LOBA-584525 format. One line per field, with one value per residue: x negated, y, z negated of N, C-alpha, C, O, CB in turn; residue number from 1. Coordinates in steps of 0.2 Angstrom, whole numbers, plus 5000, padded with zeros to 4 digits. Each point is the difference from the previous one (the first is absolute). Glycine has a CB too. Layout:
<atoms>
n_x <- X, ...
n_y <- Y, ...
n_z <- Z, ...
ca_x <- X, ...
ca_y <- Y, ...
ca_z <- Z, ...
c_x <- X, ...
c_y <- Y, ...
c_z <- Z, ...
o_x <- X, ...
o_y <- Y, ...
o_z <- Z, ...
cb_x <- X, ...
cb_y <- Y, ...
cb_z <- Z, ...
i <- NUM, ...
</atoms>
This chain:
<atoms>
n_x <- 5116, 5003, 4985, 5001, 5012, 4992, 4987, 5009, 5007, 4986, 4995, 5013, 4999, 4986, 5004, 5012, 4990, 4990, 5011, 5005, 4985, 4998, 5013, 4996, 4986, 5007, 5010, 4988, 4994, 5013, 5001, 4985, 5006, 4991, 4993, 5007, 4986, 4994, 5011, 4989, 4999, 5014, 4988, 4991, 4999, 4996, 4991, 5001, 4995, 4987, 4996, 5001, 4990, 4989, 5001, 4997, 4988, 4993, 5001, 4993, 4987, 4995, 4988, 4999, 5011, 5010, 4986, 5009, 4994, 5002, 5010, 4994, 4986, 5004, 5004, 4986, 4992, 5008, 4998, 4984, 4999, 5008, 4991, 4987, 5003, 5002, 4986, 4992, 5005, 4993, 4986, 5007, 4992, 4995, 5000, 4985, 5003, 4987, 5008, 5007, 4993, 4993, 5011, 5011, 4996, 5003, 5014, 5004, 4997, 5008, 5013, 5002, 5000, 5011, 5010, 5000, 5003, 5012, 5008, 5001, 5002, 5014, 5015, 4996, 5004, 5015, 5010, 5004, 5007, 5000, 4994, 4995, 4990, 5005, 4992, 4988, 5007, 5002, 4984, 4995, 5008, 4995, 4985, 5005, 5008, 4987, 4992, 5009, 4998, 4984, 5002, 5010, 4989, 4988, 5008, 5003, 4983, 4992, 5000, 4993, 4994, 5013, 5008, 4993, 5004, 5015, 5006, 5010, 5007, 4984, 4993, 4983, 4999, 5017, 4988, 4999, 5015, 5009, 4993, 4997, 5015, 5005, 4992, 5006, 5015, 4998, 4993, 5013, 5009, 4993, 4999, 4986, 4991, 4997, 5006, 4994, 4986, 5002, 5003, 4986, 4991, 5007, 4997, 4984, 4999, 5010, 4997, 4985, 5001, 5009, 4991, 4987, 5007, 5006, 4985
n_y <- 5064, 5013, 5001, 4986, 5003, 5013, 4991, 4989, 5010, 5007, 4986, 4996, 5014, 4996, 4986, 5006, 5010, 4989, 4991, 5012, 5002, 4985, 5000, 5012, 4993, 4988, 5009, 5008, 4987, 4994, 5014, 4997, 4996, 4987, 5009, 4987, 4994, 5011, 4993, 4989, 5003, 4991, 4992, 5010, 4994, 5015, 4987, 5003, 5015, 4995, 4990, 5011, 5010, 4989, 4996, 5015, 5001, 4987, 5004, 5014, 4994, 4986, 5005, 4985, 4994, 4994, 4989, 4994, 4990, 5013, 4987, 5014, 4994, 4988, 5009, 5007, 4986, 4994, 5013, 4998, 4985, 4997, 5009, 4995, 4984, 5003, 5008, 4988, 4991, 5011, 5011, 5009, 4993, 5010, 4993, 5007, 4995, 5009, 5014, 4996, 5015, 4988, 5010, 4991, 4988, 5007, 5004, 4985, 4993, 5010, 4999, 4985, 5000, 5011, 4994, 4986, 5007, 5010, 4989, 4991, 5011, 5008, 4991, 5015, 4991, 4996, 5013, 4999, 5009, 5002, 5015, 5008, 4989, 4991, 5012, 4992, 4987, 5005, 5004, 4985, 4993, 5010, 4995, 4985, 5003, 5007, 4987, 4991, 5010, 4998, 4984, 5000, 5008, 4989, 4988, 5007, 5004, 4992, 4998, 5016, 5005, 5005, 4990, 5006, 5015, 5002, 5010, 4990, 5015, 5009, 4986, 5005, 4984, 4995, 4991, 5011, 5007, 4988, 4995, 5015, 5003, 4987, 5003, 5015, 4996, 4990, 5011, 5009, 4988, 4998, 5017, 4990, 5014, 4985, 5003, 5015, 4994, 4989, 5010, 5007, 4987, 4996, 5013, 5000, 4986, 5001, 5013, 4997, 4987, 5007, 5013, 4991, 4992, 5013, 5004
n_z <- 4632, 5008, 5003, 5005, 5010, 5006, 5004, 5007, 5010, 5004, 5005, 5008, 5009, 5005, 5006, 5009, 5007, 5005, 5007, 5010, 5006, 5004, 5008, 5009, 5005, 5006, 5009, 5007, 5005, 5007, 5009, 5007, 5015, 4995, 5014, 5006, 4995, 5011, 5010, 4998, 5016, 4998, 4992, 4989, 4984, 4999, 5003, 5016, 4999, 4992, 5011, 5011, 4992, 4998, 5015, 5005, 4990, 5005, 5015, 4998, 4992, 5009, 5012, 4991, 5011, 4992, 4999, 5012, 5011, 5010, 5007, 5005, 4999, 5009, 5012, 5001, 5001, 5012, 5009, 4998, 5004, 5014, 5009, 4992, 5003, 5015, 5000, 4994, 5013, 5011, 4994, 5011, 5010, 4989, 4984, 4998, 4984, 5007, 4995, 4984, 4997, 4990, 4998, 5007, 4991, 4986, 5004, 5005, 4987, 4991, 5009, 4999, 4984, 4999, 5010, 4993, 4987, 5005, 5008, 4987, 4988, 5004, 4997, 5008, 5013, 4993, 5008, 4984, 5012, 5015, 4993, 5012, 4996, 5013, 5009, 4993, 5005, 5015, 5002, 4996, 5011, 5012, 4997, 5002, 5014, 5006, 4996, 5010, 5013, 4998, 5002, 5013, 5008, 4997, 5005, 5014, 5003, 5008, 4983, 5006, 4987, 5006, 4991, 4986, 5002, 5008, 4989, 4994, 5008, 5005, 4990, 5003, 5000, 5003, 4994, 4988, 5000, 4995, 4987, 4996, 5001, 4992, 4987, 5000, 4999, 4988, 4990, 5002, 4996, 4987, 4996, 5005, 4996, 5006, 5015, 5001, 4999, 5011, 5011, 4998, 5001, 5013, 5008, 4998, 5008, 5011, 5007, 5000, 5009, 5010, 5003, 5002, 5011, 5009, 5004
ca_x <- 5002, 5002, 4994, 4996, 5005, 5000, 4994, 5001, 5004, 4997, 4995, 5003, 5002, 4994, 4998, 5005, 4999, 4994, 5002, 5004, 4996, 4997, 5005, 5001, 4994, 5000, 5005, 4997, 4995, 5003, 5004, 4995, 5000, 4994, 4998, 4999, 4993, 4998, 5002, 4994, 5002, 5002, 4996, 4993, 5000, 4994, 4994, 4998, 4997, 4994, 4995, 4999, 4996, 4994, 4997, 4999, 4994, 4995, 4999, 4997, 4994, 4995, 4998, 4995, 5004, 5002, 4997, 5005, 4999, 5004, 5001, 4998, 4993, 4998, 5002, 4995, 4994, 5001, 5000, 4993, 4995, 5002, 4998, 4992, 4998, 5001, 4995, 4994, 4999, 4999, 4998, 5000, 4994, 4994, 5000, 4993, 4999, 4993, 4998, 5004, 4997, 5001, 5005, 5007, 5001, 5001, 5007, 5005, 5000, 5003, 5007, 5003, 5001, 5004, 5007, 5003, 5002, 5005, 5006, 5004, 5001, 5005, 5007, 5004, 5002, 5006, 5006, 5006, 5006, 4998, 5001, 4996, 4993, 4999, 4997, 4993, 4999, 5002, 4995, 4994, 5002, 5000, 4993, 4998, 5003, 4996, 4994, 5002, 5001, 4994, 4997, 5003, 4998, 4994, 5000, 5002, 4996, 4994, 4996, 4994, 4999, 5005, 5007, 5000, 5000, 5004, 5005, 5007, 5005, 4996, 4996, 4993, 4998, 5006, 4999, 4997, 5003, 5006, 5000, 4998, 5006, 5006, 4999, 5000, 5008, 5003, 4998, 5004, 5007, 4999, 4996, 4994, 4994, 4994, 5000, 4998, 4993, 4997, 5001, 4995, 4994, 5000, 5001, 4993, 4996, 5004, 5001, 4993, 4997, 5004, 4998, 4993, 5000, 5004, 4996
ca_y <- 4996, 5004, 5003, 4994, 4998, 5005, 5000, 4994, 5002, 5005, 4996, 4996, 5004, 5002, 4994, 4999, 5005, 4997, 4994, 5002, 5004, 4995, 4996, 5005, 5000, 4993, 5001, 5004, 4996, 4996, 5003, 5003, 4995, 4996, 4999, 4993, 4999, 5001, 4994, 4996, 4997, 4993, 4994, 5002, 5002, 5004, 4996, 4998, 5006, 5001, 4995, 5002, 5006, 4998, 4996, 5005, 5004, 4995, 4999, 5006, 5002, 4995, 4998, 4995, 4994, 4995, 4994, 4995, 4998, 5004, 4997, 5005, 5000, 4993, 5001, 5005, 4997, 4995, 5004, 5002, 4995, 4995, 5002, 5000, 4993, 4998, 5004, 4997, 4993, 5001, 5007, 5003, 4999, 5005, 5002, 4999, 5002, 5001, 5007, 5003, 5004, 4997, 5004, 4998, 4993, 5000, 5003, 4996, 4994, 5001, 5002, 4993, 4997, 5004, 5000, 4993, 4999, 5004, 4998, 4994, 5000, 5006, 4999, 5006, 5000, 4996, 5005, 4998, 5004, 5003, 5007, 5004, 4998, 4993, 5002, 4998, 4992, 4999, 5003, 4996, 4994, 5002, 5000, 4993, 4997, 5002, 4996, 4993, 5001, 5001, 4994, 4997, 5003, 4998, 4992, 5000, 5004, 4996, 5000, 5003, 5006, 5005, 4998, 4999, 5007, 5005, 5003, 4997, 5006, 5005, 4999, 4998, 4993, 4997, 4994, 5002, 5006, 4998, 4997, 5005, 5005, 4996, 4999, 5007, 5002, 4995, 5002, 5006, 4998, 4997, 5004, 4996, 5004, 4996, 4998, 5006, 5001, 4994, 5001, 5006, 4997, 4995, 5004, 5002, 4995, 4997, 5005, 5003, 4995, 5000, 5006, 4999, 4995, 5002, 5005
ca_z <- 5005, 5006, 5004, 5004, 5006, 5005, 5004, 5004, 5005, 5005, 5004, 5005, 5005, 5004, 5004, 5005, 5005, 5004, 5004, 5005, 5004, 5003, 5005, 5006, 5004, 5004, 5005, 5005, 5004, 5004, 5005, 5006, 5005, 5000, 5007, 5002, 5001, 5007, 5004, 5002, 5006, 4999, 5001, 4998, 4993, 4999, 5000, 5006, 5003, 4998, 5003, 5007, 5001, 4998, 5006, 5005, 4998, 5001, 5007, 5003, 4997, 4999, 5006, 4999, 5002, 4995, 5002, 5002, 5007, 5005, 5006, 5005, 5001, 5003, 5007, 5003, 5001, 5006, 5006, 5001, 5001, 5005, 5007, 5000, 5001, 5007, 5004, 4999, 5003, 5007, 5000, 5007, 5004, 4999, 4993, 4997, 4993, 4998, 5000, 4995, 4995, 4993, 4995, 5002, 4998, 4993, 4999, 5002, 4996, 4993, 5001, 5001, 4994, 4996, 5003, 4999, 4993, 4998, 5004, 4997, 4992, 4997, 5002, 5002, 5008, 5001, 4999, 4996, 5002, 5007, 5000, 5004, 4999, 5003, 5006, 5000, 5002, 5007, 5004, 4999, 5004, 5007, 5002, 5001, 5006, 5005, 5000, 5003, 5007, 5003, 5001, 5006, 5006, 5001, 5002, 5007, 5005, 5002, 4993, 5001, 4995, 5001, 4997, 4993, 4996, 5003, 4996, 5000, 4999, 4998, 4994, 5002, 4997, 4996, 4996, 4994, 4997, 4998, 4993, 4995, 4998, 4997, 4993, 4997, 4999, 4995, 4994, 4998, 4998, 4993, 4995, 4997, 5002, 5002, 5007, 5004, 5000, 5004, 5007, 5003, 5000, 5006, 5006, 5002, 5003, 5005, 5006, 5002, 5004, 5007, 5004, 5003, 5005, 5006, 5004
c_x <- 5003, 4995, 4997, 5005, 5000, 4994, 5000, 5004, 4997, 4995, 5003, 5003, 4995, 4998, 5005, 4999, 4994, 5002, 5004, 4996, 4996, 5004, 5001, 4994, 5000, 5005, 4998, 4995, 5003, 5004, 4995, 5000, 4993, 4998, 4999, 4993, 4999, 5001, 4993, 5002, 5002, 4995, 4992, 5000, 4994, 4994, 4998, 4998, 4994, 4994, 4999, 4996, 4992, 4996, 4998, 4993, 4994, 4998, 4997, 4993, 4994, 4998, 4995, 5003, 5001, 4998, 5006, 4999, 5005, 5001, 4999, 4993, 4997, 5002, 4996, 4993, 5000, 5001, 4993, 4996, 5002, 4997, 4992, 4998, 5000, 4994, 4993, 4999, 4999, 4998, 4999, 4993, 4994, 4999, 4993, 5000, 4993, 4999, 5005, 4995, 5001, 5005, 5007, 5002, 5001, 5007, 5005, 5001, 5003, 5007, 5004, 5002, 5005, 5008, 5004, 5003, 5006, 5006, 5004, 5001, 5004, 5007, 5003, 5002, 5006, 5006, 5005, 5006, 4998, 5003, 4996, 4993, 4998, 4997, 4993, 4999, 5002, 4994, 4994, 5001, 5000, 4993, 4997, 5003, 4996, 4994, 5001, 5001, 4993, 4996, 5003, 4998, 4993, 4999, 5002, 4996, 4994, 4995, 4993, 4999, 5005, 5007, 5000, 5000, 5004, 5006, 5007, 5004, 4996, 4996, 4993, 4999, 5006, 4999, 4997, 5005, 5007, 5001, 4998, 5005, 5006, 4998, 5000, 5007, 5003, 4998, 5004, 5007, 5000, 4998, 4995, 4994, 4994, 5001, 4999, 4992, 4997, 5001, 4996, 4993, 5000, 5000, 4993, 4996, 5003, 5000, 4993, 4997, 5003, 4998, 4993, 5000, 5004, 4996, 4996
c_y <- 5003, 5003, 4995, 4998, 5005, 5000, 4993, 5001, 5005, 4997, 4996, 5004, 5002, 4994, 4999, 5005, 4998, 4995, 5002, 5004, 4994, 4996, 5005, 5000, 4993, 5000, 5004, 4997, 4995, 5003, 5003, 4995, 4997, 4999, 4993, 4999, 5001, 4994, 4997, 4997, 4993, 4995, 5002, 5002, 5005, 4997, 4999, 5006, 5001, 4995, 5002, 5006, 4998, 4997, 5005, 5004, 4995, 4999, 5006, 5001, 4995, 4998, 4995, 4993, 4995, 4993, 4995, 4998, 5004, 4996, 5005, 5000, 4993, 5001, 5004, 4996, 4995, 5003, 5002, 4995, 4995, 5002, 5000, 4993, 4998, 5004, 4996, 4993, 5001, 5008, 5003, 4999, 5004, 5002, 4998, 5003, 5002, 5008, 5004, 5004, 4997, 5003, 4998, 4993, 4999, 5003, 4995, 4994, 5001, 5002, 4994, 4997, 5004, 5000, 4993, 5000, 5004, 4999, 4995, 5001, 5005, 4999, 5006, 5001, 4997, 5004, 4997, 5004, 5003, 5007, 5004, 4998, 4994, 5002, 4998, 4993, 4999, 5002, 4995, 4993, 5001, 4999, 4992, 4997, 5002, 4997, 4993, 5001, 5001, 4993, 4996, 5003, 4998, 4993, 4999, 5003, 4996, 4999, 5003, 5005, 5005, 4998, 5000, 5007, 5005, 5002, 4996, 5006, 5005, 4999, 4997, 4994, 4997, 4994, 5001, 5005, 4997, 4997, 5005, 5005, 4996, 4999, 5007, 5002, 4995, 5002, 5006, 4998, 4996, 5004, 4997, 5004, 4996, 4998, 5006, 5001, 4994, 5001, 5005, 4996, 4995, 5004, 5003, 4995, 4997, 5004, 5002, 4995, 5000, 5006, 4999, 4995, 5002, 5004, 4997
c_z <- 5005, 5005, 5004, 5006, 5005, 5005, 5005, 5006, 5005, 5004, 5005, 5006, 5005, 5005, 5005, 5005, 5005, 5004, 5006, 5006, 5004, 5005, 5006, 5004, 5004, 5006, 5006, 5005, 5004, 5006, 5006, 5005, 5001, 5008, 5002, 5001, 5008, 5004, 5003, 5007, 4999, 5002, 4998, 4993, 4999, 4999, 5007, 5004, 4998, 5003, 5007, 5001, 4998, 5006, 5005, 4998, 5001, 5007, 5004, 4998, 5000, 5007, 5000, 5002, 4995, 5002, 5002, 5008, 5004, 5006, 5006, 5002, 5003, 5007, 5004, 5002, 5005, 5007, 5003, 5002, 5006, 5007, 5000, 5000, 5007, 5005, 4999, 5003, 5008, 5001, 5007, 5003, 4998, 4993, 4997, 4993, 4998, 4999, 4995, 4995, 4993, 4995, 5002, 4998, 4993, 4997, 5002, 4996, 4993, 5001, 5001, 4994, 4996, 5003, 4999, 4992, 4998, 5003, 4996, 4992, 4997, 5003, 5003, 5007, 5001, 4999, 4995, 5002, 5007, 4999, 5004, 5000, 5004, 5007, 5001, 5002, 5007, 5004, 5000, 5004, 5008, 5002, 5001, 5006, 5007, 5001, 5003, 5008, 5003, 5001, 5005, 5006, 5001, 5002, 5007, 5005, 5002, 4994, 5001, 4995, 5001, 4997, 4992, 4997, 5003, 4995, 5001, 4998, 4997, 4993, 5002, 4996, 4996, 4996, 4993, 4996, 4997, 4993, 4995, 4998, 4997, 4993, 4996, 4998, 4995, 4993, 4997, 4998, 4993, 4995, 4996, 5003, 5002, 5007, 5004, 5000, 5004, 5007, 5003, 5001, 5006, 5006, 5002, 5003, 5006, 5006, 5002, 5004, 5007, 5004, 5003, 5005, 5007, 5004, 5006
o_x <- 4999, 5001, 4998, 4997, 5000, 5000, 4998, 4998, 5001, 4999, 4998, 5000, 5001, 4998, 4999, 5001, 5000, 4997, 5000, 5001, 4999, 4998, 5001, 5001, 4998, 4999, 5002, 5000, 4998, 5001, 5003, 4999, 4995, 5004, 4997, 4996, 5004, 4998, 4996, 5006, 4997, 4996, 4996, 5003, 4996, 4995, 4994, 4995, 4995, 4995, 4994, 4995, 4996, 4994, 4995, 4996, 4995, 4994, 4995, 4996, 4995, 5004, 4996, 4996, 4998, 5002, 5005, 4998, 5006, 4995, 4998, 4998, 4996, 4996, 4998, 4997, 4995, 4997, 4999, 4996, 4995, 4997, 4997, 4994, 4996, 4997, 4996, 4994, 4997, 5004, 4999, 4995, 4994, 4997, 4997, 5002, 4999, 4995, 5001, 4995, 5005, 5003, 5004, 5005, 5005, 5004, 5005, 5006, 5004, 5004, 5006, 5006, 5005, 5004, 5006, 5005, 5005, 5006, 5006, 5005, 5001, 5001, 5006, 5004, 5003, 5001, 5002, 5006, 4994, 5006, 4997, 4996, 4994, 4998, 4997, 4995, 4997, 4999, 4997, 4996, 4998, 4998, 4997, 4997, 4999, 4997, 4995, 4998, 4999, 4997, 4997, 4999, 4998, 4997, 4999, 5002, 4999, 4995, 4996, 5004, 5002, 5003, 5005, 5003, 5001, 5002, 5001, 5000, 5002, 4998, 5000, 5002, 4999, 5003, 5000, 5001, 5002, 5004, 5003, 5002, 5003, 5005, 5002, 5002, 5004, 5003, 5001, 5002, 5005, 5000, 4999, 4998, 4996, 4994, 4997, 4998, 4995, 4996, 4997, 4997, 4995, 4997, 4998, 4997, 4997, 4999, 4999, 4997, 4997, 4999, 4999, 4996, 4998, 5002, 4997
o_y <- 4999, 5000, 5001, 4999, 4999, 5000, 5001, 4998, 4999, 5001, 4999, 4998, 5000, 5001, 4998, 4998, 5001, 4999, 4998, 4999, 5001, 4999, 4997, 5000, 5001, 4998, 4999, 5001, 4999, 4997, 5001, 4994, 5004, 4997, 4996, 5004, 4999, 4994, 5004, 4998, 4996, 5000, 4996, 5005, 5001, 5003, 5000, 4999, 5003, 5003, 5000, 5000, 5003, 5001, 4999, 5001, 5003, 5000, 4999, 5003, 5001, 4998, 4998, 4995, 5001, 4998, 4999, 5005, 5001, 4999, 4997, 5000, 5001, 4998, 4999, 5001, 4999, 4998, 5001, 5000, 4998, 4996, 4999, 4999, 4996, 4996, 5000, 4998, 4995, 5004, 4996, 4999, 4998, 5005, 4995, 5006, 5002, 5001, 5006, 4997, 4998, 4997, 4999, 4999, 4996, 4996, 5000, 4998, 4997, 4998, 4999, 4998, 4997, 5000, 5000, 4997, 4998, 5002, 5000, 4996, 5001, 4999, 5000, 5004, 5001, 5003, 4994, 4998, 5001, 5002, 4997, 5000, 4999, 4995, 4998, 4998, 4996, 4997, 4999, 4998, 4995, 4998, 4999, 4995, 4997, 4998, 4998, 4996, 4998, 4999, 4997, 4996, 4998, 4998, 4995, 5000, 4994, 4997, 4997, 5001, 5003, 5004, 5001, 5000, 5005, 4996, 4997, 5003, 5003, 5005, 4995, 4999, 5000, 4999, 4996, 5000, 5002, 5002, 4999, 5001, 5003, 5001, 5000, 5002, 5002, 4999, 5001, 5002, 5002, 4998, 5000, 4999, 5002, 4999, 4999, 5001, 5001, 4998, 5000, 5002, 5000, 4998, 5000, 5002, 5000, 4998, 5001, 5002, 4999, 4999, 5002, 5001, 4997, 5001, 5003
o_z <- 5006, 5006, 5006, 5005, 5006, 5006, 5005, 5006, 5006, 5006, 5005, 5005, 5006, 5006, 5006, 5006, 5006, 5006, 5005, 5006, 5006, 5006, 5005, 5006, 5006, 5005, 5006, 5006, 5006, 5005, 5005, 4999, 4999, 5003, 4996, 5002, 5004, 4998, 5002, 5001, 4996, 5005, 5001, 4999, 5005, 5003, 5002, 5004, 5004, 5001, 5003, 5004, 5003, 5001, 5003, 5005, 5002, 5001, 5004, 5003, 4999, 5004, 5004, 5001, 4994, 5006, 4996, 5004, 4998, 5003, 5005, 5006, 5005, 5005, 5006, 5005, 5004, 5004, 5005, 5005, 5003, 5003, 5005, 5003, 5003, 5004, 5004, 5002, 5003, 5003, 5005, 4997, 5001, 4998, 5001, 4999, 4994, 4997, 5000, 4997, 4998, 4997, 4995, 4998, 4998, 4997, 4996, 4998, 4997, 4996, 4998, 4999, 4997, 4996, 4998, 4999, 4997, 4998, 5000, 4998, 4994, 5006, 5002, 5002, 5006, 4994, 5001, 4998, 5001, 4999, 5005, 5005, 5002, 5004, 5005, 5004, 5003, 5005, 5005, 5003, 5004, 5006, 5005, 5003, 5004, 5005, 5004, 5004, 5006, 5006, 5004, 5005, 5006, 5005, 5003, 5006, 4998, 5001, 4998, 4995, 4995, 4997, 4997, 4994, 4997, 4997, 5005, 4994, 4995, 4997, 5003, 4994, 4994, 4995, 4996, 4994, 4995, 4996, 4994, 4994, 4996, 4996, 4994, 4994, 4996, 4995, 4994, 4995, 4996, 4994, 4994, 5005, 5005, 5003, 5005, 5006, 5004, 5004, 5006, 5005, 5004, 5005, 5006, 5005, 5005, 5006, 5006, 5006, 5005, 5006, 5006, 5005, 5005, 5006, 5004
cb_x <- 5003, 5009, 5000, 4997, 5007, 5007, 4996, 5001, 5009, 5002, 4995, 5003, 5007, 4998, 4996, 5007, 5005, 4995, 5000, 5008, 5000, 4995, 5004, 5007, 4996, 4997, 5007, 5002, 4994, 5000, 5006, 4994, 5013, 4998, 4998, 5015, 4996, 4993, 5015, 4990, 4994, 5015, 5012, 4994, 5008, 5013, 5009, 5013, 5016, 5011, 5010, 5016, 5014, 5009, 5012, 5016, 5012, 5009, 5014, 5016, 5012, 5001, 5005, 4999, 4996, 5008, 4985, 5010, 4990, 5001, 5010, 5012, 5003, 5006, 5014, 5009, 5002, 5008, 5013, 5005, 5003, 5013, 5013, 5006, 5008, 5016, 5010, 5006, 5011, 5004, 4995, 5013, 5013, 5006, 5015, 4993, 5010, 5001, 4995, 5014, 4996, 4985, 4987, 4994, 4988, 4984, 4990, 4992, 4986, 4985, 4990, 4989, 4983, 4986, 4990, 4987, 4983, 4986, 4989, 4989, 4988, 4989, 4995, 4989, 4985, 4993, 4996, 4986, 5011, 4995, 5007, 5012, 5006, 5011, 5011, 5002, 5006, 5014, 5007, 5002, 5009, 5012, 5001, 5001, 5012, 5008, 5001, 5007, 5012, 5002, 5000, 5011, 5009, 4999, 5003, 5010, 5004, 5006, 5011, 4996, 4986, 4991, 4996, 4990, 4988, 4994, 4993, 4997, 5008, 5010, 5012, 4994, 4989, 5004, 4998, 4987, 4993, 4999, 4995, 4986, 4993, 4997, 4990, 4987, 4996, 4997, 4988, 4991, 4998, 4998, 5011, 5008, 5007, 5006, 5011, 5013, 5005, 5007, 5015, 5010, 5003, 5010, 5014, 5004, 4999, 5007, 5012, 5002, 5001, 5010, 5009, 5000, 5001, 5008, 5002
cb_y <- 4993, 5002, 5007, 4997, 4995, 5007, 5005, 4995, 4998, 5008, 5001, 4994, 5005, 5007, 4997, 4998, 5008, 5005, 4995, 5002, 5009, 5000, 4997, 5007, 5006, 4996, 4999, 5008, 5003, 4995, 5002, 5012, 5003, 4997, 5015, 4995, 4992, 5014, 5001, 4999, 5011, 5003, 5000, 4998, 4988, 5004, 4995, 4992, 5002, 5001, 4991, 4995, 5004, 4998, 4991, 5000, 5004, 4995, 4993, 5002, 5006, 4998, 5013, 5011, 5000, 5009, 5003, 4999, 4988, 5012, 4995, 5007, 5006, 4995, 5000, 5009, 5003, 4995, 5002, 5009, 5003, 5001, 5008, 5012, 5002, 5002, 5011, 5008, 5000, 4986, 5002, 5009, 4998, 4999, 5003, 4995, 4990, 4989, 4994, 4994, 5013, 5000, 5010, 5009, 5000, 5005, 5012, 5006, 4999, 5007, 5011, 5001, 4998, 5007, 5009, 4998, 4999, 5006, 5004, 4997, 4995, 5009, 4991, 5001, 4999, 4986, 5011, 4999, 5000, 4988, 5002, 5009, 5006, 4999, 5011, 5011, 5002, 5005, 5013, 5007, 5001, 5010, 5012, 5004, 5003, 5013, 5008, 5000, 5008, 5012, 5003, 5002, 5012, 5010, 5002, 4999, 5017, 5008, 4993, 4997, 4994, 5000, 4992, 4990, 4992, 5000, 5014, 4985, 4990, 5003, 5003, 5013, 5004, 5006, 4999, 4998, 5006, 4997, 4990, 4998, 5004, 4994, 4990, 5001, 5002, 4992, 4995, 5005, 4996, 4991, 5006, 4990, 5006, 4997, 4992, 5004, 5004, 4995, 4998, 5007, 5001, 4994, 5003, 5006, 4997, 4995, 5003, 5004, 4994, 4994, 5005, 5002, 4994, 4998, 5004
cb_z <- 4985, 4987, 4986, 4984, 4986, 4986, 4985, 4984, 4987, 4986, 4985, 4985, 4986, 4985, 4984, 4986, 4986, 4985, 4984, 4986, 4987, 4984, 4985, 4987, 4985, 4984, 4985, 4986, 4985, 4985, 4986, 4993, 5007, 4985, 5004, 5003, 4986, 4998, 5001, 4988, 5010, 4998, 5008, 5013, 4991, 4991, 4987, 4996, 4997, 4988, 4990, 4999, 4994, 4987, 4994, 4999, 4990, 4988, 4996, 4998, 4994, 4986, 4999, 4989, 5016, 4991, 4997, 4987, 4998, 4992, 4989, 4990, 4985, 4985, 4990, 4989, 4984, 4987, 4992, 4987, 4984, 4990, 4997, 4991, 4985, 4994, 4995, 4987, 4988, 5001, 4984, 4999, 5009, 5013, 4998, 5012, 5004, 5010, 5011, 5004, 5009, 5005, 5004, 5012, 5012, 5002, 5005, 5013, 5009, 5000, 5007, 5012, 5003, 5000, 5010, 5010, 5000, 5000, 5011, 5011, 5007, 4993, 4989, 4989, 4997, 5003, 5010, 4993, 4987, 5008, 4983, 4993, 4987, 4990, 4996, 4988, 4985, 4992, 4993, 4985, 4986, 4993, 4989, 4984, 4990, 4993, 4985, 4985, 4992, 4988, 4984, 4988, 4992, 4987, 4985, 4989, 4997, 5011, 4999, 5017, 5005, 5014, 5014, 5007, 5001, 5015, 4996, 5003, 5003, 5010, 4991, 5009, 5006, 5013, 5015, 5010, 5014, 5016, 5011, 5010, 5014, 5015, 5009, 5012, 5016, 5014, 5009, 5013, 5016, 5012, 5005, 4994, 4987, 4985, 4992, 4990, 4984, 4987, 4992, 4989, 4984, 4988, 4991, 4985, 4984, 4986, 4990, 4984, 4985, 4988, 4987, 4984, 4985, 4988, 4986
i <- 1, 2, 3, 4, 5, 6, 7, 8, 9, 10, 11, 12, 13, 14, 15, 16, 17, 18, 19, 20, 21, 22, 23, 24, 25, 26, 27, 28, 29, 30, 31, 32, 33, 34, 35, 36, 37, 38, 39, 40, 41, 42, 43, 44, 45, 46, 47, 48, 49, 50, 51, 52, 53, 54, 55, 56, 57, 58, 59, 60, 61, 62, 63, 64, 65, 66, 67, 68, 69, 70, 71, 72, 73, 74, 75, 76, 77, 78, 79, 80, 81, 82, 83, 84, 85, 86, 87, 88, 89, 90, 91, 92, 93, 94, 95, 96, 97, 98, 99, 100, 101, 102, 103, 104, 105, 106, 107, 108, 109, 110, 111, 112, 113, 114, 115, 116, 117, 118, 119, 120, 121, 122, 123, 124, 125, 126, 127, 128, 129, 130, 131, 132, 133, 134, 135, 136, 137, 138, 139, 140, 141, 142, 143, 144, 145, 146, 147, 148, 149, 150, 151, 152, 153, 154, 155, 156, 157, 158, 159, 160, 161, 162, 163, 164, 165, 166, 167, 168, 169, 170, 171, 172, 173, 174, 175, 176, 177, 178, 179, 180, 181, 182, 183, 184, 185, 186, 187, 188, 189, 190, 191, 192, 193, 194, 195, 196, 197, 198, 199, 200, 201, 202, 203, 204, 205, 206, 207, 208, 209, 210, 211, 212, 213, 214, 215
</atoms>
């Protein structure tokens, strides 16, 4: 019995020593300084920043456009169509459609259809914010405003062939060049490759016909 009690007390002493070591370790851990969490910008959560980053990557990498009605595209089309309707009702004295080259006419017709569709069916031209990239939109709209000035000048003139084709601020055949450039710049602003391609096709035909007729 005495031997048994000695072993029991020896074992209890060892357990007590281990407990003291564990307690000391916990106390040391609690004493260590805990770094504060990284500060976040006020009003912006990490999830919001991730969504913004993904949105920027998507916008920079996607040139296919996003389907949706564009009011900017509609405005550009109206600025193009309305003066032409007025002109068609009272064509210039010397205008002749008989000597148009067929290849230019084909490009022009295809380009007109494609431009009309791509202007109306992609929402990417409608501005959601104003930044440095918006310069492309302003330049595009400036071209359309010059296009309207061209028509005002023509309607107030004698409406001859010279009046129809003469330069506007050193811009050759402005009645064809300005809308084509405007559509091209709008496609660059919206990052819609389809409008860029459509503008090039339209430009080959439309500008080609005007240059050929102006000679």
